[in-house]
C-alpha positions as CSV (number, residue, x, y, z in Angstrom):
1,Q,43.5,6.0,13.7
2,V,43.3,6.9,17.5
3,Q,42.3,10.3,16.4
4,A,39.7,9.5,13.9
5,A,36.3,11.4,14.4
6,D,33.9,8.9,13.3
7,V,32.2,6.9,15.9
8,G,29.7,5.2,14.0
9,R,26.1,5.8,12.8
10,H,24.2,3.0,14.9
11,L,25.0,0.6,17.5
12,Q,26.3,-2.1,15.4
13,E,29.3,0.3,13.8
14,C,30.0,2.0,17.3
15,E,30.6,-1.4,18.7
16,E,32.7,-2.6,15.7
17,R,34.9,0.7,15.9
18,L,35.4,0.0,19.6
19,Q,36.5,-3.5,19.0
20,R,38.9,-2.4,16.3
21,H,40.2,0.5,18.5
22,A,40.9,-2.3,21.3
23,L,43.3,-3.7,18.7
24,H,45.0,-0.5,18.1
25,E,45.7,-0.1,22.1
26,S,47.3,-3.8,21.8
27,D,49.6,-2.4,19.1
28,I,50.4,0.8,21.0
29,A,51.2,-1.2,24.1
30,M,53.4,-3.5,21.9
31,L,54.9,-0.5,20.4
32,L,56.3,0.6,23.9
33,D,58.5,-2.5,23.9
34,R,60.2,-1.6,20.7
35,V,60.6,1.8,22.1
36,F,62.5,0.5,25.0
37,T,64.3,-1.8,23.0
38,V,65.5,1.1,20.5
39,N,66.4,3.3,23.5
40,A,68.4,0.7,25.0
41,Q,70.3,-0.1,22.0
42,A,70.8,3.6,21.9
43,Q,72.0,3.9,25.5
44,V,74.9,1.9,24.7
45,F,76.5,4.9,22.5
46,V,75.6,7.3,25.2
47,D,77.5,5.0,27.7
48,Q,80.4,5.1,25.4
49,N,80.4,9.1,25.2
50,H,79.6,8.9,21.5
51,P,80.0,12.4,19.8
52,A,76.2,12.3,18.8
53,T,75.1,11.6,22.7
54,H,73.3,14.9,22.8
55,E,71.1,13.9,19.7
56,I,70.8,10.4,20.9
57,L,69.3,11.5,24.1
58,T,67.1,14.1,22.4
59,R,65.6,11.2,20.4
60,Q,65.1,8.9,23.2
61,E,63.0,11.4,24.9
62,Q,61.3,12.1,21.7
63,L,60.4,8.5,21.3
64,L,59.0,8.4,24.7
65,E,56.9,11.4,24.5
66,V,55.4,10.4,20.9
67,H,54.3,7.1,22.6
68,A,53.0,8.9,25.7
69,T,51.1,11.1,23.3
70,L,49.6,7.9,21.5
71,V,48.5,6.6,24.8
72,Q,46.6,9.6,25.8
73,Q,45.1,10.0,22.2
74,A,44.1,6.3,22.4
75,K,42.5,6.7,26.0
76,A,40.6,9.9,24.7
77,R,39.3,7.8,21.3
78,K,38.3,5.0,23.6
79,A,36.3,7.2,25.9
80,Q,34.6,8.8,22.9
81,L,33.7,5.5,21.2
82,E,32.4,4.0,24.8
83,G,30.3,7.1,25.1
84,A,29.0,6.4,21.6
85,V,28.0,2.8,22.5
86,R,26.4,3.8,25.5
87,R,24.4,6.4,23.7
88,E,23.5,4.2,20.7
89,L,22.7,1.1,23.3
90,F,20.4,4.0,25.0
91,Y,18.5,4.8,21.8
92,H,18.2,1.1,20.7
93,D,16.7,0.0,24.1
94,A,14.5,3.3,24.3
95,D,13.3,2.6,20.7
96,D,12.3,-1.0,21.4
97,L,10.4,0.1,24.6
98,R,8.6,3.1,22.9
99,A,7.6,0.7,20.0
100,W,6.2,-1.8,22.5
101,I,4.2,1.1,24.2
102,T,2.8,2.2,20.8
103,D,1.6,-1.4,20.1
104,Q,-0.2,-1.6,23.5
105,Q,-1.8,1.8,23.1
106,T,-3.2,0.8,19.5
107,G,-4.6,-2.5,21.2
108,L,-6.3,-0.5,24.1
109,A,-7.8,2.0,21.7
110,S,-9.8,-0.6,20.1
111,G,-12.4,-0.2,22.9
112,T,-14.0,-3.7,22.6
113,L,-15.4,-4.8,25.9
114,G,-16.9,-8.2,24.8
115,K,-20.2,-9.3,23.6
116,D,-21.0,-11.6,26.3
117,L,-19.8,-12.6,29.9
118,T,-17.4,-15.1,28.7
119,G,-15.8,-12.7,26.0
120,A,-15.8,-9.7,28.8
121,L,-13.9,-12.3,31.2
122,S,-11.3,-13.2,28.6
123,L,-10.7,-9.6,28.1
124,Q,-10.5,-9.0,31.6
125,K,-7.7,-11.6,32.1
126,N,-5.9,-10.3,29.2
127,S,-6.0,-6.8,30.9
128,V,-4.7,-8.4,34.0
129,A,-1.9,-10.0,32.0
130,L,-1.0,-6.8,30.6
131,W,-0.7,-5.1,33.9
132,T,1.8,-7.8,35.0
133,E,3.7,-7.2,32.0
134,L,3.6,-3.4,32.5
135,H,5.1,-3.8,35.8
136,S,7.9,-6.0,34.3
137,K,8.7,-3.7,31.6
138,E,8.8,-0.9,34.3
139,K,11.3,-2.6,36.5
140,L,13.6,-4.6,33.8
141,E,13.4,-2.0,30.9
142,L,12.1,1.4,31.9
143,T,14.1,1.9,35.0
144,P,17.4,0.8,33.7
145,I,17.1,2.9,30.3
146,V,16.3,6.1,32.4
147,Q,19.1,5.4,34.5
148,S,21.4,5.0,31.8
149,G,20.3,8.3,30.3
150,H,20.8,10.1,33.7
151,R,24.2,8.7,34.0
152,M,25.2,9.9,30.8
153,L,23.5,13.5,31.5
154,A,25.7,13.4,34.6
155,D,28.7,12.8,33.0
156,G,28.1,15.6,30.5
157,H,27.6,13.6,27.4
158,E,27.8,15.6,24.1
159,S,24.5,14.2,23.3
160,S,22.7,15.5,26.5
161,A,19.9,17.6,24.9
162,T,18.7,14.5,22.8
163,I,18.9,12.0,25.6
164,Q,17.0,14.2,28.0
165,E,14.2,14.7,25.2
166,R,14.3,10.7,24.7
167,I,13.9,10.2,28.5
168,D,11.0,12.6,28.8
169,D,9.2,11.2,25.8
170,L,9.8,7.6,27.3
171,V,8.6,8.4,30.7
172,A,5.6,10.4,29.4
173,A,4.6,7.7,27.0
174,F,4.6,5.1,29.8
175,A,2.7,7.2,32.1
176,G,0.1,7.5,29.5
177,L,-0.1,3.6,28.8
178,R,-0.4,3.1,32.4
179,E,-3.2,5.5,32.5
180,A,-5.1,4.3,29.4
181,L,-4.7,0.5,31.1
182,Q,-6.2,1.5,34.1
183,E,-9.2,3.1,32.3
184,R,-9.5,0.0,30.4
185,Q,-9.7,-2.0,33.4
186,Q,-12.0,0.0,34.8
187,R,-14.5,-0.4,31.7
188,L,-13.7,-4.2,31.4
189,D,-14.5,-4.7,35.3
190,A,-17.9,-2.6,34.4
191,S,-18.8,-5.0,31.4
192,V,-18.0,-7.9,33.4
193,M,-20.4,-6.7,36.1
194,Y,-23.2,-5.8,33.6
195,F,-22.9,-9.4,31.7
196,Q,-22.8,-11.2,35.4
197,F,-25.9,-9.1,36.4
198,V,-27.7,-9.9,33.0
199,T,-26.7,-13.7,33.3
200,D,-27.7,-13.9,36.9
201,A,-31.1,-12.0,36.1
202,N,-31.9,-14.3,33.2
203,E,-31.4,-17.4,35.3
204,A,-33.6,-16.0,38.1
205,D,-36.3,-14.8,35.7
206,S,-36.2,-18.4,34.2
207,W,-36.4,-19.9,37.6
208,M,-39.4,-17.6,38.6
209,H,-41.2,-18.5,35.4
210,E,-41.1,-22.2,35.9
211,R,-42.5,-21.9,39.3
212,E,-45.3,-19.5,38.2
213,L,-47.1,-21.9,36.1
214,P,-48.3,-24.2,39.4
215,V,-49.1,-20.9,41.1
216,L,-51.5,-19.7,38.4
217,S,-52.9,-23.0,37.9
218,D,-56.8,-23.4,38.6
219,D,-56.3,-26.8,39.6
220,Y,-57.2,-27.2,43.4
221,G,-57.6,-31.0,43.3
222,K,-60.6,-33.3,42.7
223,D,-60.8,-34.6,46.3
224,E,-59.0,-34.4,49.7
225,P,-55.9,-36.6,48.8
226,S,-55.2,-34.9,45.6
227,T,-55.9,-31.3,47.3
228,E,-53.5,-32.3,50.1
229,A,-51.0,-33.2,47.5
230,L,-51.2,-30.0,45.7
231,L,-51.0,-28.1,49.2
232,K,-47.7,-29.9,49.9
233,K,-46.4,-29.0,46.6
234,H,-47.6,-25.3,47.3
235,Q,-45.8,-25.4,50.9
236,L,-42.8,-26.7,49.3
237,L,-42.9,-23.9,46.7
238,Q,-43.2,-21.3,49.5
239,D,-40.0,-22.6,51.2
240,E,-38.3,-22.6,48.1
241,L,-39.2,-18.9,47.4
242,A,-38.2,-17.9,50.8
243,G,-34.9,-19.7,50.3
244,Y,-34.3,-17.8,46.9
245,E,-34.5,-14.4,48.7
246,Q,-30.8,-14.4,49.1
247,T,-30.1,-14.8,45.4
248,M,-32.7,-11.8,45.0
249,A,-30.7,-9.8,47.4
250,V,-27.6,-10.5,45.6
251,L,-29.3,-9.4,42.5
252,R,-30.4,-6.0,43.9
253,E,-26.9,-5.6,45.0
254,Q,-25.7,-6.0,41.7
255,C,-28.3,-3.8,40.2
256,E,-27.2,-1.0,43.0
257,E,-23.6,-1.3,41.9
258,L,-24.5,-0.7,38.2
259,S,-26.6,2.3,38.7
260,S,-23.6,3.7,40.8
261,E,-21.2,2.9,38.2
262,V,-23.4,4.4,35.6
263,A,-24.0,7.5,37.6
264,K,-20.1,7.9,38.2
265,R,-19.5,7.7,34.6
266,R,-22.3,9.8,33.5
267,H,-21.3,12.6,36.2
268,P,-17.3,12.0,36.7
269,S,-15.5,13.3,39.6
270,E,-12.9,15.6,39.4
271,S,-10.2,12.9,39.5
272,D,-12.2,11.1,36.6
273,A,-12.3,14.4,34.6
274,G,-11.6,14.3,31.0
275,S,-12.6,10.5,30.7
276,N,-15.2,9.8,27.9
277,S,-15.4,6.2,28.7
278,T,-18.8,4.6,28.7
279,L,-20.1,1.3,30.5
280,A,-22.1,0.0,27.6
281,P,-20.4,-3.2,26.3
282,D,-20.5,-4.0,22.8
283,H,-23.4,-5.6,20.8
């Protein structure tokens, strides 16, 4: 039992074998009491100078040696099983995180940026939430998994080559997801900027159109009172237009930011090289 080579094919089997081994260790510990009892009984004959004293002493030593050998074998088997459990737990956790990364990458690959401001803002909010989840996964899952793998490598685990490959794959996949999410966030920010500009520009256009009709009117009044009334309304409109300059200034800034963003994506810098993202939202 203690020399069995089978450690299990997956985490559950490894844990079951380790639990069974703990029972074997308990049996071995209890066996020592039986050895002591037998040797104590044999010692009575030794003390009486029994003719077979030499053989009795030899058997006493043999019993202790056999038990010591069992203890060493059990210790080695336990270390083997614990190593298997650590390895399979590492594989299990790494597979779970790798699957999550793949799911997120699939979602990011859709490329949808929203069809209007509301949709773009909703996607932007989801992206921010994913950033939070990503940071949590890195702290609570990726880091402990990698540290566990490194500890096994430092201990010279028999599966070191595979463990190193899994660590490298997981770290690379996580970094790839972070880059993809960063690119996605930038595109969504640009999409929100675009839709916000369109919304504000449409509101400004509607506002100006409403005030255009009185300006283009041919009505100058039929008498002095009516003319003075129209002049007063015109003065109010001029004041309103002057106050609207701030809104127009904001629109100009938005337009400049959009132009800069479009230019940056059409002529990416070295840090953006390789990106094939676009500013254009869904239509």
